[in-house]
Residue, then its C-alpha position, 0 to 999 in steps of 0.5 A: m542500502p535502498n529498501a522497499a515496502i510492499m503495501l497490500c491494499a487489495g483485500r476485499a474485507k469479507r470478514m467485515r461483513g459490510a461494515v466498511d467499503d475498504k478497510v485500508l481507506a476506512r477513517l480512524a481519527g479523521r485519516p485513512v488507516l493506510e495513511y498511518s502506515v505510510r507515514a510510519f514508514l516515511h518517518s522511520g527513514v528506512v523505506d525508499y520506495f513503495v509498491f502499492v498492491v491495489r484491487d481496482s482503479e477506484q482504490f488506486e485513485k483514492i490512494s494516489f490522492m492520499l499520497l499526493r496530499i501527504g507528500v509522497p513523491a510519485h517517482k518513489t511509488v508504483f501501483i500494481q494489481g492485486g492477485a486472487e489471494r494474498q500470496d498472489s498479491v505478495l508475489n505481484g508486489l515482489r515482481n514489481t519491486p526494483a531489483e536494486m532494493e536490498n530489503v523488502f518490507i511486506h505490510d498487510c495494510a488492513 
């Protein structure tokens, strides 16, 4: 029973009023906040595939590097562009989730 996690990373952090450049990549105890979520999914053993919904190429590069560093296999991930609103990003994620996935977890990473 394969499962996927859609990781919503494309937000603009408007409510943070400039306190951080990117909420999902902001450091918490020395690690990007997103890393804690990815590691939790990995250690749970319930997620077989990740769909990362990102806002731009800079964020894509930073998240890709983080995933490489923590050992997430590239063949178990896909990156897609976020939408104008959160619900658009969710829809983009669902449209890019492999059809064989039985369950999909949607995680607002910030």
